TIMI-2910 file (N, C-alpha, C, CB; in pm, 1 decimal, decimal comma, always signed):
<rs>
+----------+----------+----------+----------+----------+----------+----------+----------+----------+----------+----------+----------+------+
!      n_x !      n_y !      n_z !     ca_x !     ca_y !     ca_z !      c_x !      c_y !      c_z !     cb_x !     cb_y !     cb_z ! resn !
+----------+----------+----------+----------+----------+----------+----------+----------+----------+----------+----------+----------+------+
!  +7161,4 !  +6117,4 ! +13695,4 !  +7228,5 !  +6227,8 ! +13770,4 !  +7382,6 !  +6241,3 ! +13760,5 !  +7195,6 !  +6211,9 ! +13912,2 !  Met !
!  +7432,9 !  +6360,8 ! +13714,9 !  +7572,2 !  +6369,8 ! +13671,8 !  +7670,1 !  +6365,9 ! +13791,2 !  +7593,1 !  +6498,6 ! +13591,1 !  Ser !
!  +7787,5 !  +6341,9 ! +13758,7 !  +7886,0 !  +6333,9 ! +13852,1 !  +7975,1 !  +6459,3 ! +13875,6 !  +7963,2 !  +6226,6 ! +13816,2 !  Arg !
!  +7992,0 !  +6478,0 ! +14011,0 !  +8069,5 !  +6630,6 ! +14039,4 !  +8187,3 !  +6615,9 ! +14012,5 !  +8071,2 !  +6693,6 ! +14181,4 !  Arg !
!  +8267,1 !  +6734,6 ! +13957,7 !  +8414,6 !  +6702,5 ! +13937,9 !  +8496,2 !  +6678,9 ! +14068,1 !  +8481,4 !  +6818,4 ! +13861,3 !  Pro !
!  +8603,6 !  +6629,0 ! +14046,7 !  +8672,0 !  +6586,4 ! +14175,9 !  +8703,3 !  +6710,1 ! +14249,1 !  +8805,1 !  +6501,0 ! +14152,5 !  Asp !
!  +8667,2 !  +6684,9 ! +14384,7 !  +8713,9 !  +6808,4 ! +14467,1 !  +8611,1 !  +6885,9 ! +14473,4 !  +8828,6 !  +6887,6 ! +14415,5 !  Gly !
!  +8512,5 !  +6891,4 ! +14385,4 !  +8385,4 !  +7003,5 ! +14388,9 !  +8331,5 !  +7005,0 ! +14537,5 !  +8245,2 !  +6957,5 ! +14276,3 !  Ala !
!  +8296,6 !  +6876,6 ! +14574,3 !  +8242,3 !  +6878,2 ! +14719,7 !  +8304,8 !  +6930,4 ! +14827,3 !  +8221,0 !  +6763,9 ! +14761,2 !  Leu !
!  +8456,3 !  +6915,8 ! +14830,9 !  +8527,2 !  +6956,4 ! +14919,9 !  +8523,4 !  +7118,2 ! +14904,6 !  +8657,1 !  +6887,7 ! +14910,9 !  Glu !
!  +8561,1 !  +7162,5 ! +14801,1 !  +8559,8 !  +7302,4 ! +14771,5 !  +8415,0 !  +7393,1 ! +14814,8 !  +8586,3 !  +7307,4 ! +14614,0 !  Thr !
!  +8301,8 !  +7305,4 ! +14792,9 !  +8195,0 !  +7374,5 ! +14844,4 !  +8180,3 !  +7378,8 ! +14993,9 !  +8083,3 !  +7322,7 ! +14789,7 !  Asp !
!  +8229,9 !  +7258,6 ! +15073,8 !  +8228,2 !  +7258,7 ! +15186,7 !  +8314,2 !  +7363,4 ! +15226,9 !  +8249,5 !  +7145,1 ! +15230,2 !  Ile !
!  +8442,2 !  +7400,7 ! +15191,4 !  +8534,6 !  +7489,0 ! +15235,3 !  +8491,2 !  +7616,1 ! +15235,6 !  +8643,1 !  +7481,7 ! +15169,3 !  Met !
!  +8393,5 !  +7647,9 ! +15137,0 !  +8322,5 !  +7782,7 ! +15099,4 !  +8216,9 !  +7801,6 ! +15220,9 !  +8239,8 !  +7775,7 ! +14937,2 !  Lys !
!  +8156,1 !  +7696,9 ! +15265,0 !  +8047,8 !  +7694,1 ! +15360,9 !  +8137,7 !  +7741,9 ! +15501,6 !  +7966,5 !  +7527,6 ! +15367,9 !  Val !
!  +8244,5 !  +7674,1 ! +15542,0 !  +8323,4 !  +7697,1 ! +15663,9 !  +8370,1 !  +7854,6 ! +15656,3 !  +8455,8 !  +7588,4 ! +15671,1 !  Leu !
!  +8451,6 !  +7871,0 ! +15533,1 !  +8496,2 !  +8020,3 ! +15526,6 !  +8382,5 !  +8120,9 ! +15562,4 !  +8548,1 !  +8055,6 ! +15378,4 !  Trp !
!  +8271,8 !  +8114,5 ! +15520,8 !  +8182,5 !  +8220,2 ! +15541,4 !  +8101,3 !  +8202,6 ! +15676,5 !  +8090,4 !  +8229,3 ! +15420,9 !  Arg !
!  +8125,3 !  +8074,5 ! +15736,6 !  +8049,7 !  +8089,9 ! +15879,5 !  +8139,2 !  +8172,2 ! +15977,6 !  +8018,1 !  +7936,3 ! +15952,0 !  Ala !
!  +8046,1 !  +8209,3 ! +16081,8 !  +8111,4 !  +8297,1 ! +16181,1 !  +8147,6 !  +8217,0 ! +16298,6 !  +8022,6 !  +8414,1 ! +16223,0 !  Asp !
!  +8126,6 !  +8089,0 ! +16292,2 !  +8146,4 !  +7978,2 ! +16403,6 !  +8175,3 !  +7849,7 ! +16350,3 !  +8024,2 !  +7959,7 ! +16491,9 !  Arg !
!  +8222,4 !  +7754,9 ! +16408,2 !  +8235,5 !  +7617,8 ! +16377,0 !  +8102,6 !  +7560,6 ! +16345,6 !  +8300,1 !  +7544,2 ! +16486,8 !  Pro !
!  +8082,4 !  +7484,8 ! +16260,2 !  +7968,4 !  +7416,6 ! +16217,9 !  +7981,9 !  +7269,2 ! +16253,4 !  +7946,8 !  +7437,3 ! +16071,5 !  Leu !
!  +7858,2 !  +7202,2 ! +16292,9 !  +7851,9 !  +7038,9 ! +16282,9 !  +7816,7 !  +7021,8 ! +16135,0 !  +7727,6 !  +6958,7 ! +16390,0 !  Gln !
!  +7852,4 !  +6872,6 ! +16098,6 !  +7803,4 !  +6821,9 ! +15962,4 !  +7671,0 !  +6862,0 ! +15921,4 !  +7803,3 !  +6677,9 ! +15957,8 !  Pro !
!  +7569,2 !  +6858,3 ! +16037,4 !  +7426,1 !  +6872,2 ! +15971,1 !  +7403,1 !  +7021,5 ! +15931,3 !  +7302,7 !  +6823,6 ! +16077,7 !  Ala !
!  +7473,7 !  +7109,1 ! +15998,9 !  +7474,8 !  +7255,0 ! +15970,2 !  +7541,9 !  +7282,2 ! +15831,7 !  +7552,4 !  +7333,4 ! +16085,6 !  Glu !
!  +7664,0 !  +7199,6 ! +15807,6 !  +7722,3 !  +7223,0 ! +15689,0 !  +7624,9 !  +7182,6 ! +15574,1 !  +7851,6 !  +7151,8 ! +15684,3 !  Val !
!  +7565,3 !  +7070,0 ! +15605,3 !  +7474,2 !  +7011,7 ! +15487,4 !  +7346,5 !  +7104,8 ! +15460,3 !  +7418,4 !  +6854,8 ! +15527,8 !  Asn !
!  +7322,7 !  +7174,1 ! +15570,1 !  +7203,3 !  +7256,3 ! +15549,0 !  +7252,9 !  +7377,4 ! +15451,1 !  +7140,5 !  +7311,7 ! +15697,9 !  Glu !
!  +7370,1 !  +7443,5 ! +15466,9 !  +7444,3 !  +7540,3 ! +15401,1 !  +7437,2 !  +7496,3 ! +15259,5 !  +7587,0 !  +7555,1 ! +15455,2 !  His !
!  +7488,4 !  +7354,8 ! +15246,9 !  +7492,5 !  +7325,9 ! +15117,6 !  +7385,3 !  +7304,1 ! +15025,4 !  +7553,7 !  +7238,2 ! +15112,6 !  Leu !
!  +7277,2 !  +7271,5 ! +15102,1 !  +7145,9 !  +7281,6 ! +15030,5 !  +7134,6 !  +7171,0 ! +14894,9 !  +7131,7 !  +7446,0 ! +14977,8 !  Asp !
!  +7205,9 !  +7051,7 ! +14910,0 !  +7226,7 !  +6961,2 ! +14784,9 !  +7149,2 !  +6844,0 ! +14825,5 !  +7387,3 !  +6921,5 ! +14746,8 !  Gln !
!  +7099,3 !  +6814,8 ! +14934,6 !  +7026,3 !  +6694,9 ! +14972,9 !  +7132,5 !  +6578,8 ! +14972,0 !  +6900,8 !  +6666,1 ! +14871,6 !  Gly !
!  +7242,4 !  +6606,1 ! +15036,6 !  +7337,3 !  +6510,5 ! +15039,0 !  +7300,4 !  +6422,2 ! +15186,6 !  +7492,1 !  +6586,0 ! +15029,9 !  Leu !
!  +7352,8 !  +6311,6 ! +15189,4 !  +7353,7 !  +6224,6 ! +15324,4 !  +7438,4 !  +6300,8 ! +15428,6 !  +7421,2 !  +6067,7 ! +15301,4 !  Ala !
!  +7386,4 !  +6281,1 ! +15560,7 !  +7486,6 !  +6337,7 ! +15660,1 !  +7616,0 !  +6273,2 ! +15651,6 !  +7438,9 !  +6324,9 ! +15801,5 !  Tyr !
!  +7616,9 !  +6122,3 ! +15639,2 !  +7744,6 !  +6058,1 ! +15638,9 !  +7849,6 !  +6106,5 ! +15528,8 !  +7719,2 !  +5913,7 ! +15623,0 !  Thr !
!  +7779,2 !  +6145,3 ! +15426,6 !  +7868,5 !  +6209,9 ! +15301,8 !  +7948,5 !  +6327,8 ! +15338,3 !  +7776,5 !  +6260,0 ! +15180,0 !  Thr !
!  +7887,0 !  +6430,2 ! +15423,6 !  +7940,0 !  +6538,8 ! +15471,8 !  +8037,0 !  +6539,4 ! +15568,6 !  +7856,6 !  +6602,8 ! +15508,2 !  Val !
!  +8000,6 !  +6425,6 ! +15676,1 !  +8065,2 !  +6417,2 ! +15783,3 !  +8210,2 !  +6329,6 ! +15706,6 !  +7964,9 !  +6340,2 ! +15911,6 !  Ala !
!  +8212,3 !  +6233,3 ! +15607,7 !  +8335,6 !  +6190,2 ! +15543,5 !  +8418,5 !  +6287,2 ! +15490,4 !  +8311,2 !  +6106,3 ! +15445,3 !  Thr !
!  +8375,5 !  +6363,5 ! +15414,3 !  +8446,4 !  +6462,7 ! +15363,2 !  +8497,8 !  +6565,8 ! +15464,5 !  +8369,8 !  +6520,4 ! +15266,6 !  Val !
!  +8423,1 !  +6617,9 ! +15574,9 !  +8497,3 !  +6698,9 ! +15669,0 !  +8618,2 !  +6604,2 ! +15743,8 !  +8386,8 !  +6762,1 ! +15780,1 !  Leu !
!  +8584,0 !  +6472,2 ! +15767,3 !  +8701,9 !  +6404,4 ! +15802,5 !  +8815,6 !  +6407,8 ! +15718,7 !  +8674,9 !  +6283,1 ! +15820,6 !  Gly !
!  +8799,1 !  +6400,4 ! +15592,7 !  +8929,7 !  +6409,3 ! +15482,0 !  +8990,0 !  +6529,0 ! +15504,4 !  +8893,0 !  +6405,6 ! +15319,3 !  Arg !
!  +8889,7 !  +6642,9 ! +15512,8 !  +8964,5 !  +6787,1 ! +15494,4 !  +9030,5 !  +6799,8 ! +15607,2 !  +8875,2 !  +6918,3 ! +15472,7 !  Leu !
!  +8990,5 !  +6738,1 ! +15731,3 !  +9055,7 !  +6742,9 ! +15864,6 !  +9225,4 !  +6669,9 ! +15864,2 !  +8944,4 !  +6653,2 ! +15973,1 !  Thr !
!  +9203,1 !  +6560,2 ! +15787,1 !  +9305,4 !  +6478,1 ! +15784,7 !  +9417,9 !  +6553,2 ! +15665,1 !  +9244,4 !  +6321,1 ! +15749,3 !  Ala !
!  +9368,9 !  +6638,0 ! +15590,1 !  +9460,7 !  +6729,2 ! +15489,2 !  +9519,3 !  +6838,4 ! +15569,6 !  +9374,1 !  +6799,4 ! +15361,0 !  Lys !
!  +9436,0 !  +6872,6 ! +15687,4 !  +9498,6 !  +7002,9 ! +15740,4 !  +9424,1 !  +7109,7 ! +15717,7 !  +9624,8 !  +7033,9 ! +15687,4 !  Gly !
!  +9327,8 !  +7120,6 ! +15614,4 !  +9244,0 !  +7223,5 ! +15571,3 !  +9133,8 !  +7255,1 ! +15665,1 !  +9192,0 !  +7191,5 ! +15445,4 !  Leu !
!  +9092,9 !  +7189,8 ! +15775,8 !  +9001,7 !  +7199,0 ! +15870,1 !  +9017,3 !  +7158,7 ! +15999,9 !  +8912,3 !  +7148,5 ! +15832,9 !  Val !
!  +8975,2 !  +7222,7 ! +16097,5 !  +8992,3 !  +7179,7 ! +16247,2 !  +8866,2 !  +7155,9 ! +16304,9 !  +9063,9 !  +7283,9 ! +16335,1 !  Glu !
!  +8866,0 !  +7044,4 ! +16393,5 !  +8756,1 !  +7007,0 ! +16446,5 !  +8759,9 !  +7022,3 ! +16611,2 !  +8732,2 !  +6870,9 ! +16396,6 !  Arg !
!  +8660,6 !  +7053,9 ! +16655,7 !  +8647,9 !  +7067,4 ! +16812,2 !  +8528,5 !  +7003,6 ! +16862,5 !  +8643,1 !  +7214,8 ! +16859,7 !  Thr !
!  +8551,3 !  +6946,0 ! +16979,5 !  +8423,6 !  +6904,5 ! +17037,0 !  +8296,8 !  +6979,9 ! +17078,6 !  +8454,9 !  +6851,7 ! +17134,1 !  Glu !
!  +8199,8 !  +6951,3 ! +17026,1 !  +8060,8 !  +7011,1 ! +17044,1 !  +7963,7 !  +6912,6 ! +17100,1 !  +8004,6 !  +7063,2 ! +16910,5 !  Ala !
!  +7977,1 !  +6903,8 ! +17254,5 !  +7872,1 !  +6812,9 ! +17324,0 !  +7913,9 !  +6686,5 ! +17264,3 !  +7707,1 !  +6849,2 ! +17296,4 !  Gly !
!  +7820,2 !  +6586,5 ! +17208,2 !  +7854,7 !  +6463,6 ! +17169,7 !  +7881,1 !  +6440,8 ! +17032,7 !  +7767,0 !  +6384,5 ! +17207,6 !  Arg !
!  +7911,9 !  +6576,0 ! +16969,0 !  +7945,3 !  +6572,1 ! +16817,9 !  +8096,0 !  +6647,2 ! +16805,9 !  +7816,4 !  +6659,7 ! +16720,4 !  Ala !
!  +8114,0 !  +6674,6 ! +16697,0 !  +8228,1 !  +6753,7 ! +16639,7 !  +8176,0 !  +6883,8 ! +16575,0 !  +8307,7 !  +6668,0 ! +16531,7 !  Tyr !
!  +8239,7 !  +6994,2 ! +16588,6 !  +8220,6 !  +7109,1 ! +16495,7 !  +8329,1 !  +7145,7 ! +16414,3 !  +8185,8 !  +7222,4 ! +16563,6 !  Ala !
!  +8309,3 !  +7199,1 ! +16311,9 !  +8440,1 !  +7205,3 ! +16209,0 !  +8435,2 !  +7371,8 ! +16181,8 !  +8418,2 !  +7095,2 ! +16038,2 !  Tyr !
!  +8590,2 !  +7404,1 ! +16158,7 !  +8599,7 !  +7527,8 ! +16104,2 !  +8725,9 !  +7527,4 ! +16012,6 !  +8603,1 !  +7633,2 ! +16213,6 !  Ser !
!  +8715,4 !  +7628,4 ! +15918,4 !  +8846,1 !  +7624,5 ! +15833,3 !  +8985,4 !  +7653,6 ! +15917,3 !  +8832,4 !  +7739,6 ! +15714,0 !  Ala !
!  +9089,8 !  +7579,8 ! +15868,6 !  +9215,0 !  +7605,7 ! +15936,8 !  +9301,4 !  +7678,5 ! +15825,1 !  +9285,1 !  +7465,3 ! +15995,8 !  Ala !
!  +9269,3 !  +7685,3 ! +15734,6 !  +9340,3 !  +7802,3 ! +15628,5 !  +9233,0 !  +7884,9 ! +15559,3 !  +9434,7 !  +7729,2 ! +15498,5 !  Val !
!  +9300,7 !  +8023,2 ! +15532,3 !  +9221,8 !  +8103,5 ! +15458,0 !  +9206,5 !  +8066,5 ! +15309,8 !  +9270,8 !  +8230,8 ! +15471,6 !  Pro !
!  +9107,6 !  +8108,5 ! +15257,8 !  +9070,9 !  +8072,4 ! +15121,1 !  +9187,7 !  +8113,9 ! +15028,0 !  +8934,5 !  +8142,4 ! +15078,0 !  Glu !
!  +9257,7 !  +8210,0 ! +15042,2 !  +9379,1 !  +8245,3 ! +14940,7 !  +9487,6 !  +8143,2 ! +14976,4 !  +9442,4 !  +8409,9 ! +14958,3 !  Ala !
!  +9501,3 !  +8106,4 ! +15103,1 !  +9603,0 !  +8036,5 ! +15112,0 !  +9577,9 !  +7888,4 ! +15052,0 !  +9642,3 !  +8042,6 ! +15247,4 !  Ala !
!  +9473,2 !  +7836,6 ! +15046,7 !  +9418,8 !  +7711,5 ! +14984,3 !  +9459,1 !  +7710,5 ! +14827,7 !  +9252,3 !  +7705,3 ! +15003,9 !  Leu !
!  +9420,5 !  +7844,9 ! +14766,5 !  +9422,0 !  +7867,3 ! +14628,9 !  +9593,0 !  +7888,9 ! +14587,9 !  +9318,5 !  +8004,9 ! +14595,0 !  Ala !
!  +9657,3 !  +7924,2 ! +14672,6 !  +9807,1 !  +7915,7 ! +14655,5 !  +9869,9 !  +7784,6 ! +14652,3 !  +9871,1 !  +7985,2 ! +14758,8 !  Gly !
!  +9817,3 !  +7715,5 ! +14758,7 !  +9848,0 !  +7557,3 ! +14780,0 !  +9837,3 !  +7480,4 ! +14646,1 !  +9738,3 !  +7486,4 ! +14888,1 !  Arg !
!  +9699,6 !  +7515,9 ! +14588,1 !  +9670,8 !  +7431,6 ! +14472,9 !  +9741,2 !  +7474,2 ! +14354,1 !  +9529,3 !  +7427,9 ! +14444,2 !  Arg !
!  +9784,4 !  +7588,4 ! +14342,0 !  +9871,8 !  +7628,8 ! +14229,6 ! +10028,8 !  +7581,0 ! +14247,1 !  +9863,6 !  +7789,2 ! +14217,6 !  Ile !
! +10076,9 !  +7584,3 ! +14373,7 ! +10203,1 !  +7508,7 ! +14378,2 ! +10194,2 !  +7367,8 ! +14351,4 ! +10264,1 !  +7522,4 ! +14502,7 !  Ala !
! +10087,6 !  +7306,2 ! +14391,4 ! +10084,2 !  +7157,8 ! +14343,2 ! +10078,7 !  +7147,5 ! +14219,2 !  +9980,9 !  +7080,1 ! +14387,4 !  Glu !
!  +9999,4 !  +7212,8 ! +14132,9 ! +10003,8 !  +7188,7 ! +14005,6 ! +10147,7 !  +7230,6 ! +13936,2 !  +9887,7 !  +7257,4 ! +13949,5 !  Val !
! +10243,6 !  +7336,4 ! +13978,9 ! +10340,1 !  +7342,1 ! +13933,0 ! +10441,6 !  +7226,2 ! +13964,9 ! +10369,9 !  +7453,1 ! +13958,3 !  Leu !
! +10438,3 !  +7192,6 ! +14090,0 ! +10503,2 !  +7054,8 ! +14138,3 ! +10476,4 !  +6938,8 ! +14035,0 ! +10438,9 !  +7007,7 ! +14287,1 !  Glu !
! +10357,8 !  +6932,4 ! +14009,9 ! +10312,0 !  +6819,7 ! +13913,4 ! +10359,4 !  +6831,2 ! +13780,6 ! +10166,7 !  +6811,4 ! +13902,4 !  Ala !
! +10415,9 !  +6946,6 ! +13737,8 ! +10443,6 !  +6968,8 ! +13573,2 ! +10585,8 !  +6958,3 ! +13559,0 ! +10394,3 !  +7121,1 ! +13507,5 !  Thr !
! +10617,4 !  +6881,5 ! +13443,6 ! +10739,5 !  +6865,7 ! +13412,4 ! +10829,1 !  +6990,6 ! +13385,8 ! +10735,1 !  +6786,8 ! +13311,9 !  Pro !
! +10750,1 !  +7076,2 ! +13307,8 ! +10828,1 !  +7208,0 ! +13269,1 ! +10743,2 !  +7301,3 ! +13333,1 ! +10848,0 !  +7242,4 ! +13105,0 !  Asp !
! +10803,6 !  +7342,5 ! +13457,4 ! +10759,5 !  +7471,2 ! +13548,2 ! +10753,8 !  +7603,3 ! +13463,6 ! +10870,8 !  +7497,7 ! +13675,3 !  Arg !
! +10873,9 !  +7639,8 ! +13390,6 ! +10885,4 !  +7762,5 ! +13325,8 ! +10776,2 !  +7775,7 ! +13216,1 ! +11024,4 !  +7776,5 ! +13269,3 !  Arg !
! +10741,1 !  +7667,9 ! +13138,6 ! +10647,1 !  +7676,7 ! +13033,2 ! +10489,7 !  +7700,5 ! +13117,8 ! +10659,9 !  +7525,8 ! +12932,4 !  Glu !
! +10470,0 !  +7612,9 ! +13205,1 ! +10340,0 !  +7620,4 ! +13284,7 ! +10319,9 !  +7773,7 ! +13344,8 ! +10345,5 !  +7505,5 ! +13412,7 !  Ala !
! +10441,1 !  +7830,6 ! +13391,5 ! +10418,7 !  +7961,8 ! +13449,3 ! +10397,0 !  +8058,2 ! +13343,1 ! +10531,4 !  +8005,3 ! +13535,5 !  Leu !
! +10463,4 !  +8025,9 ! +13222,0 ! +10450,6 !  +8134,1 ! +13112,6 ! +10308,9 !  +8123,5 ! +13057,2 ! +10561,7 !  +8115,0 ! +12990,4 !  Ser !
! +10241,0 !  +8002,9 ! +13054,3 ! +10114,8 !  +8004,1 ! +13020,1 ! +10016,0 !  +8076,3 ! +13125,7 ! +10081,5 !  +7868,4 ! +12996,1 !  Trp !
! +10064,4 !  +8058,3 ! +13253,6 !  +9975,5 !  +8120,6 ! +13367,9 !  +9977,9 !  +8252,4 ! +13350,3 ! +10018,0 !  +8092,2 ! +13511,5 !  Phe !
! +10089,9 !  +8302,5 ! +13355,6 ! +10115,6 !  +8446,3 ! +13328,7 ! +10033,2 !  +8529,8 ! +13196,5 ! +10272,3 !  +8450,2 ! +13303,3 !  Val !
! +10052,1 !  +8442,0 ! +13112,9 ! +10000,7 !  +8482,1 ! +12980,1 !  +9849,7 !  +8504,0 ! +12989,0 ! +10034,2 !  +8373,6 ! +12871,1 !  Gly !
!  +9798,2 !  +8411,5 ! +13085,8 !  +9645,3 !  +8403,1 ! +13100,3 !  +9574,4 !  +8526,2 ! +13197,3 !  +9611,9 !  +8251,3 ! +13169,4 !  Ser !
!  +9686,7 !  +8588,1 ! +13256,2 !  +9629,5 !  +8705,6 ! +13344,5 !  +9577,5 !  +8801,8 ! +13317,3 !  +9693,3 !  +8756,3 ! +13405,8 !  Leu !
!  +9486,3 !  +8868,1 ! +13356,3 !  +9423,2 !  +9019,0 ! +13332,2 !  +9545,2 !  +9102,5 ! +13350,0 !  +9293,9 !  +9070,3 ! +13446,8 !  Ser !
!  +9523,1 !  +9224,1 ! +13291,3 !  +9636,4 !  +9331,5 ! +13311,2 !  +9649,0 !  +9368,2 ! +13452,6 !  +9609,7 !  +9464,7 ! +13229,8 !  Ala !
!  +9535,1 !  +9351,5 ! +13536,3 !  +9542,5 !  +9387,3 ! +13663,3 !  +9595,0 !  +9309,0 ! +13755,2 !  +9441,1 !  +9415,2 ! +13700,1 !  Lys !
!  +9572,2 !  +9177,8 ! +13729,6 !  +9619,8 !  +9056,4 ! +13791,2 !  +9780,8 !  +9078,9 ! +13760,6 !  +9546,1 !  +8908,9 ! +13722,7 !  Asp !
!  +9804,4 !  +9117,6 ! +13641,6 !  +9982,3 !  +9088,1 ! +13603,9 ! +10048,4 !  +9200,5 ! +13687,4 ! +10037,3 !  +9111,6 ! +13409,5 !  Ala !
!  +9958,2 !  +9312,5 ! +13693,5 ! +10049,2 !  +9421,5 ! +13763,5 ! +10049,9 !  +9387,5 ! +13911,6 !  +9992,6 !  +9580,1 ! +13741,6 !  Arg !
!  +9952,8 !  +9311,0 ! +13973,9 !  +9961,6 !  +9284,4 ! +14143,0 ! +10061,6 !  +9184,1 ! +14140,0 !  +9813,3 !  +9224,9 ! +14230,4 !  Ala !
! +10074,2 !  +9087,7 ! +14055,4 ! +10195,6 !  +8978,3 ! +14040,0 ! +10339,4 !  +9045,5 ! +14024,3 ! +10170,9 !  +8881,7 ! +13900,6 !  Leu !
! +10351,2 !  +9146,4 ! +13953,6 ! +10470,3 !  +9210,5 ! +13935,7 ! +10486,4 !  +9293,7 ! +14069,6 ! +10470,6 !  +9296,5 ! +13801,5 !  Arg !
! +10408,4 !  +9358,3 ! +14130,7 ! +10431,7 !  +9420,9 ! +14251,3 ! +10480,8 !  +9303,4 ! +14378,0 ! +10289,4 !  +9502,8 ! +14285,2 !  Arg !
! +10431,7 !  +9204,0 ! +14364,9 ! +10459,0 !  +9105,4 ! +14456,0 ! +10592,1 !  +9058,2 ! +14437,3 ! +10366,8 !  +9001,2 ! +14448,8 !  Leu !
! +10624,3 !  +9033,2 ! +14278,3 ! +10775,5 !  +8968,8 ! +14256,3 ! +10867,0 !  +9080,2 ! +14285,2 ! +10808,6 !  +8909,2 ! +14095,6 !  Leu !
! +10849,7 !  +9220,6 ! +14264,2 ! +10927,8 !  +9320,7 ! +14303,6 ! +10961,9 !  +9320,0 ! +14450,8 ! +10867,6 !  +9437,1 ! +14266,7 !  Asp !
! +10832,2 !  +9288,1 ! +14538,5 ! +10868,9 !  +9301,1 ! +14671,0 ! +10961,4 !  +9191,9 ! +14727,5 ! +10751,3 !  +9308,1 ! +14746,1 !  Gly !
! +10945,1 !  +9066,8 ! +14664,3 ! +11033,5 !  +8964,8 ! +14696,9 ! +11183,9 !  +8969,1 ! +14674,1 ! +10989,6 !  +8864,2 ! +14636,0 !  Leu !
! +11214,9 !  +9061,2 ! +14536,1 ! +11343,1 !  +9085,2 ! +14502,9 ! +11412,0 !  +9189,0 ! +14597,6 ! +11345,4 !  +9126,7 ! +14365,0 !  Glu !
! +11322,5 !  +9273,6 ! +14673,9 ! +11379,9 !  +9381,6 ! +14748,7 ! +11409,6 !  +9328,5 ! +14899,3 ! +11278,7 !  +9509,1 ! +14746,1 !  Gln !
! +11376,1 !  +9207,2 ! +14918,8 ! +11413,4 !  +9147,0 ! +15041,4 ! +11530,5 !  +9054,6 ! +15053,7 ! +11309,5 !  +9081,8 ! +15083,4 !  Thr !
+----------+----------+----------+----------+----------+----------+----------+----------+----------+----------+----------+----------+------+
</rs>
């Protein structure tokens, strides 16, 4: 059995919660994952995501139900910021990042930056 990359299960669980139209209990999240995981594994990861502020939990009878506390785009932005924060040469990292963008994404980034300069 191959090991999952770090954070992959958290990402998969977040995707389930983002697509859900209501808070889900751990067993329901596990069903959507369809990976044959133990209930306790999913419940543990949901607890960690709650502690990180990415997931909110509410009482649902004798259990808890979970929903995403942040939109998908916000989490992606947070991850990019964390990588930049951990990089000793932010300018070089940004240069590589911008160089890897498609023309469409580069135009979108330019519009966003132009909007920041106007405020």
